[in-house]
One Martini backbone bead per residue (centre of mass of N, CA, C, O) as a GRO file, in nm:
protein
   94
    1MET     BB    1  -0.297   1.291   0.989
    2GLY     BB    2  -0.497   1.039   0.886
    3LYS     BB    3  -0.290   0.886   0.704
    4THR     BB    4  -0.165   0.649   0.471
    5TYR     BB    5   0.174   0.529   0.465
    6TRP     BB    6   0.454   0.450   0.245
    7HIS     BB    7   0.801   0.363   0.292
    8SER     BB    8   1.060   0.383   0.021
    9GLY     BB    9   1.328   0.502   0.066
   10ASP     BB   10   1.258   0.815  -0.096
   11ASN     BB   11   0.960   0.717  -0.093
   12PHE     BB   12   0.611   0.809  -0.097
   13TYR     BB   13   0.291   0.657  -0.004
   14GLN     BB   14  -0.058   0.689  -0.051
   15PHE     BB   15  -0.359   0.584   0.075
   16ASN     BB   16  -0.657   0.529  -0.109
   17GLU     BB   17  -0.982   0.463  -0.009
   18GLN     BB   18  -1.139   0.496  -0.277
   19THR     BB   19  -0.937   0.291  -0.456
   20GLY     BB   20  -0.718   0.103  -0.294
   21MET     BB   21  -0.448   0.271  -0.343
   22PHE     BB   22  -0.120   0.370  -0.426
   23TYR     BB   23   0.046   0.697  -0.408
   24GLN     BB   24   0.274   0.910  -0.498
   25VAL     BB   25   0.437   1.138  -0.263
   26PRO     BB   26   0.537   1.363  -0.086
   27GLN     BB   27   0.690   1.426   0.193
   28PRO     BB   28   0.588   1.412   0.496
   29THR     BB   29   0.514   1.618   0.785
   30VAL     BB   30   0.663   1.482   1.077
   31GLN     BB   31   0.711   1.319   1.360
   32ALA     BB   32   0.878   1.053   1.448
   33HIS     BB   33   0.668   0.920   1.647
   34LYS     BB   34   0.439   0.938   1.434
   35ASP     BB   35   0.553   0.748   1.226
   36ARG     BB   36   0.541   0.491   1.386
   37LEU     BB   37   0.235   0.501   1.438
   38SER     BB   38   0.155   0.513   1.134
   39ASN     BB   39   0.284   0.240   1.052
   40ALA     BB   40   0.107   0.069   1.237
   41HIS     BB   41  -0.162   0.169   1.133
   42MET     BB   42  -0.128   0.095   0.836
   43TYR     BB   43  -0.143  -0.211   0.869
   44GLN     BB   44  -0.423  -0.223   0.978
   45ARG     BB   45  -0.575  -0.060   0.750
   46SER     BB   46  -0.480  -0.253   0.507
   47GLN     BB   47  -0.681  -0.501   0.561
   48THR     BB   48  -0.881  -0.289   0.440
   49VAL     BB   49  -1.075  -0.214   0.123
   50PRO     BB   50  -1.247   0.036   0.033
   51ALA     BB   51  -1.415   0.103  -0.272
   52THR     BB   52  -1.351  -0.154  -0.496
   53ASN     BB   53  -1.549  -0.403  -0.550
   54LEU     BB   54  -1.396  -0.622  -0.380
   55THR     BB   55  -1.314  -0.899  -0.244
   56PRO     BB   56  -1.135  -1.030   0.003
   57ASP     BB   57  -1.007  -1.250  -0.183
   58GLN     BB   58  -0.895  -1.055  -0.395
   59ILE     BB   59  -0.720  -0.881  -0.211
   60GLU     BB   60  -0.550  -1.118  -0.105
   61GLY     BB   61  -0.442  -1.204  -0.379
   62CYS     BB   62  -0.295  -0.931  -0.439
   63ARG     BB   63  -0.110  -0.946  -0.193
   64ASN     BB   64   0.026  -1.215  -0.257
   65ALA     BB   65   0.135  -1.151  -0.539
   66ALA     BB   66   0.300  -0.902  -0.450
   67ALA     BB   67   0.479  -1.050  -0.245
   68ASP     BB   68   0.609  -1.252  -0.435
   69LYS     BB   69   0.741  -1.037  -0.622
   70SER     BB   70   0.900  -0.881  -0.398
   71ASN     BB   71   1.079  -1.131  -0.304
   72GLU     BB   72   1.251  -1.138  -0.573
   73VAL     BB   73   1.325  -0.811  -0.493
   74PRO     BB   74   1.462  -0.698  -0.210
   75ASN     BB   75   1.584  -0.409  -0.300
   76ARG     BB   76   1.258  -0.339  -0.427
   77GLY     BB   77   1.001  -0.458  -0.279
   78SER     BB   78   0.814  -0.215  -0.209
   79ASN     BB   79   0.771  -0.114  -0.498
   80VAL     BB   80   0.665  -0.379  -0.613
   81TYR     BB   81   0.425  -0.412  -0.433
   82ILE     BB   82   0.271  -0.156  -0.516
   83GLN     BB   83   0.257  -0.201  -0.815
   84GLU     BB   84   0.121  -0.489  -0.810
   85TYR     BB   85  -0.124  -0.418  -0.645
   86ASN     BB   86  -0.242  -0.194  -0.825
   87LYS     BB   87  -0.263  -0.369  -1.080
   88CYS     BB   88  -0.456  -0.586  -0.965
   89VAL     BB   89  -0.688  -0.398  -0.889
   90THR     BB   90  -0.734  -0.275  -1.169
   91ASP     BB   91  -0.783  -0.540  -1.325
   92LEU     BB   92  -1.037  -0.627  -1.148
   93GLN     BB   93  -1.212  -0.359  -1.212
   94GLN     BB   94  -1.241  -0.419  -1.540
   0.00000   0.00000   0.00000
């Protein structure tokens, strides 16, 4: 597929390299073995965020803050992580 997705519960999120943020999308149609490869690839690709005009330290700060908040609510941690990460990136871009 060539795109980076995050799956949480029944929701799918696509990483947009232009904005450096995740957006909710309909479920992609792929084969199961490609899903596993895509998820492994997603982690590697998410380590750099192009086109955000933010420093690597700022991106790392957003990731850490989002992880801290998502750990507080384990039952919805993935959703919280994406929401908090996107909010942090948006706030820093303003």
